[in-house]
C-alpha positions in Angstrom: 45.0 -19.8 3.4 45.7 -16.3 2.1 47.6 -16.3 -1.3 48.5 -12.6 -1.2 52.2 -12.3 -2.3 54.5 -11.6 0.5 56.3 -8.2 0.4 60.1 -7.8 0.2 61.3 -6.6 3.6 64.1 -4.2 4.3 66.0 -5.0 7.5 68.0 -2.4 9.3 70.4 -3.7 12.0 72.9 -2.5 14.5 74.9 -3.8 17.5 74.4 -1.9 20.7 75.2 -2.0 24.4 72.6 -4.0 26.3 72.0 -1.0 28.6 70.3 0.8 25.7 67.8 -2.0 25.1 64.8 -0.3 26.7 65.5 2.9 24.7 65.7 1.0 21.4 62.5 -0.8 22.3 60.6 2.4 23.1 61.9 4.1 19.9 60.9 1.4 17.4 57.7 -0.1 18.8 55.9 3.2 18.0 57.0 3.1 14.4 54.2 2.2 11.9 54.7 -0.5 9.2 57.8 -1.8 11.0 58.6 -4.7 13.4 61.6 -4.4 15.8 63.5 -7.5 17.1 66.1 -7.2 19.8 68.4 -10.2 20.4 70.8 -10.6 23.3 74.2 -11.9 22.2 76.4 -14.3 24.2 77.9 -12.6 27.3 74.9 -10.4 27.9 76.6 -7.1 27.3 75.6 -6.6 23.6 72.3 -6.7 21.7 71.5 -6.9 18.0 68.8 -4.4 17.1 66.8 -5.2 13.9 63.9 -3.4 12.4 61.9 -5.1 9.6 60.4 -2.5 7.3 58.0 -2.9 4.5 59.3 0.3 2.8 62.9 0.8 1.9 62.5 4.5 2.7 61.7 3.7 6.3 64.9 1.6 6.7 67.0 4.2 5.0 65.6 6.9 7.4 66.7 4.8 10.4 70.1 4.2 8.8 70.6 8.0 8.4 69.7 8.6 12.0 71.5 5.8 13.8 74.0 4.3 11.3 74.1 0.5 11.1 73.3 -1.4 7.9 70.4 -2.5 5.7 69.8 -5.8 4.0 67.0 -7.0 1.8 65.0 -10.0 2.8 63.4 -11.7 -0.3 59.9 -13.1 0.1 60.9 -16.7 0.4 58.0 -17.2 2.8 59.6 -15.2 5.6 56.3 -15.1 7.4 56.2 -18.9 7.6 59.9 -19.0 8.7 59.2 -16.5 11.4 56.2 -18.5 12.6 58.2 -21.7 12.7 60.5 -20.1 15.3 57.6 -19.3 17.6 56.5 -21.9 20.1 52.8 -22.1 21.0 51.7 -19.8 23.8 49.7 -21.5 26.5 47.4 -19.4 28.7 46.2 -21.2 31.9 44.6 -24.4 30.8 42.1 -22.7 28.5 43.8 -21.1 25.6 46.7 -22.0 23.2 48.1 -19.6 20.5 49.8 -21.2 17.5 51.6 -19.6 14.6 51.4 -22.0 11.7 48.8 -24.4 10.4 50.7 -27.6 11.3 51.0 -26.6 15.0 47.4 -25.4 15.0 46.1 -28.8 13.9 48.4 -30.7 16.2 47.4 -28.7 19.3 43.7 -29.0 18.4 44.1 -32.8 18.2 46.2 -32.9 21.5 43.9 -30.6 23.4 40.3 -30.9 22.2 39.1 -29.3 25.5 41.0 -26.0 24.9 40.6 -23.0 22.6 43.4 -23.2 20.0 44.0 -20.0 17.9 46.0 -19.6 14.7 47.8 -16.2 14.6 50.6 -16.3 11.9 53.7 -14.2 12.3 53.0 -11.0 10.4 54.1 -7.4 10.1 51.7 -6.4 12.9 52.1 -6.4 16.7 50.6 -9.3 18.6 51.5 -13.0 18.2 50.9 -13.7 21.9 54.6 -14.4 22.8 55.3 -10.8 23.9 55.0 -10.2 27.7 52.4 -7.5 27.2 50.1 -9.6 25.0 50.4 -12.8 27.0 49.6 -11.0 30.3 46.6 -9.4 28.7 45.5 -12.8 27.5 45.9 -14.3 31.0 43.8 -11.5 32.6 41.2 -11.9 29.8 41.0 -15.7 30.4 40.6 -15.2 34.2 37.9 -12.6 33.8 36.0 -14.7 31.2 36.0 -17.6 33.7 33.9 -15.7 36.2 31.3 -14.4 33.8 27.9 -16.1 33.6 25.9 -13.6 31.5 26.6 -12.1 28.0 29.6 -9.7 27.9 31.1 -7.3 25.4 34.7 -6.4 24.5 36.5 -3.5 22.8 40.1 -3.9 21.7 41.9 -0.6 21.3 45.0 -1.0 19.0 44.1 -4.5 17.7 47.4 -5.3 16.0 46.8 -8.8 14.7 43.4 -9.0 16.4 44.6 -11.6 18.8 42.9 -10.2 21.9 39.6 -9.5 20.2 39.6 -13.0 18.6 40.5 -14.6 22.0 37.6 -12.7 23.6 35.2 -13.9 21.0 36.3 -17.5 21.4 35.9 -17.1 25.2 32.3 -16.1 24.7 32.2 -12.3 24.3 29.6 -10.9 21.9 29.7 -8.4 20.3 33.4 -7.7 20.0 35.0 -4.7 18.3 38.5 -3.5 17.7 40.4 -0.8 15.8 43.9 0.2 14.9 45.4 3.3 13.3 47.4 1.1 10.8 45.3 -0.2 7.9 47.6 -3.2 7.5 46.8 -4.2 11.1 43.1 -3.9 10.4 43.5 -6.1 7.3 45.5 -8.7 9.2 43.0 -8.7 12.1 40.1 -9.4 9.6 42.1 -12.2 8.0 42.9 -13.8 11.4 39.3 -13.5 12.5 38.3 -15.5 9.3 41.1 -18.0 9.9 39.7 -18.7 13.4 36.0 -18.7 12.5 35.2 -15.5 14.4 33.6 -13.5 11.5 31.3 -11.4 13.7 34.1 -9.1 15.1 34.0 -5.6 13.8 37.5 -4.3 13.0 37.9 -0.7 11.8 40.6 1.9 11.2 40.7 4.6 13.8 43.2 6.7 15.8 43.2 6.7 19.6 44.0 10.4 19.6 41.0 11.4 17.6 38.6 8.5 18.4 35.5 9.2 20.5 33.7 6.2 22.2 30.2 5.7 20.9 29.2 2.7 23.1 30.2 1.1 26.4 31.7 -2.4 26.9 32.1 -4.8 29.8 35.9 -5.1 29.0 38.1 -2.6 27.3 41.5 -3.8 26.2 44.3 -1.3 25.4 47.7 -2.9 24.7 49.2 0.3 23.2 52.0 2.7 23.8 52.2 4.4 27.2 52.1 7.9 25.9 48.9 7.3 23.9 47.5 5.6 27.0 48.3 8.5 29.2 46.6 10.9 26.8 43.5 8.7 26.3 42.5 7.4 29.7 39.4 9.6 30.0 38.1 8.1 26.7 39.1 4.6 27.7 37.2 5.0 30.9 34.2 6.4 29.1 34.2 3.3 26.9 33.8 1.0 29.9 30.4 0.2 31.4 30.0 1.1 35.1 31.3 -1.9 36.9 33.3 -2.9 33.8 36.9 -3.8 33.5 39.9 -2.2 31.7 43.1 -4.0 30.9 46.0 -1.9 29.8 49.6 -2.8 28.7 52.4 -1.7 26.5 54.0 0.2 29.4 57.6 0.0 30.4 58.2 -0.3 34.1 59.8 3.1 34.5 56.8 4.7 32.8 54.1 2.8 34.8 53.7 5.2 37.8 52.9 8.3 35.8 50.8 6.4 33.2 48.6 4.6 35.6 48.2 7.8 37.7 46.5 9.3 34.6 44.1 6.3 34.6 43.3 6.8 38.3 42.6 10.5 37.6 40.1 9.4 34.9 38.2 7.4 37.6 39.6 3.9 37.2 40.5 1.8 40.2 43.6 -0.3 39.5 44.7 -3.5 41.1 48.4 -3.9 41.7 50.1 -3.9 38.3 51.7 -7.0 37.0 55.4 -6.8 35.9 57.0 -9.2 33.5 60.6 -8.2 32.7 60.6 -4.6 31.7 56.9 -4.5 30.9 53.8 -3.7 33.0 50.2 -4.7 32.6 47.4 -3.5 34.8 43.7 -4.4 35.4 41.3 -1.7 36.6 37.6 -1.5 37.4 35.3 1.4 36.5 33.2 2.0 39.6 29.6 1.2 39.3 28.6 4.5 40.7 
């Protein structure tokens, strides 16, 4: 296991009306080097908004803008504590995502016929429990089940590497992924090693400046809707003719305009899947 010292985290928090939950979610999920957590309080009218920041300056900036308070979270293995609160994520009868080594070993022993991944809780997006990630995983598992010939995958905005690693375990080769956050790239590489998928190529890149240099059978993009909207032509160009595109990270009220941009880029979408406030969509790039 990685022995790198854990950083001190600076946690900004504030109570808010539940009706502003979507606005808080949209505001903070786009913030690099930070992880937002929104908790509903008893009664359902109030939420606690927390943002875990690696840099004190980031937490102080939020404090100046929105009020609230900051506390310091010492590195008493907060990552292990966070992982312990996460239950394994089960995808169909094929894939299980665990978040600590004890659960990983227990699930492997209990389900030798399934793929069991270890994705520790980290300061990067994607432990499998979020609606966007779990729906992408389900679509990926379903698509992999029908494939009989070699297939390739590109993961745009890899986060913890969970989608790329799952694809590799499901049989995709080669698999590549990138993220604009160097911490996410580092974590993705570490998770790939943890899970024995060393052949995945993770790199640092920015969707807004990236240009596709190859085409893939499946392109995954679980990123923010505004970046998706601006990038659909490149996403479509990265898919092989007849290939599939899976997109998520889209709030329900943003979906119509976002997916219209994908349609304009030549993708043919199936009816989108809604889980709570989030939308995930599967599209095909026509063969001709």
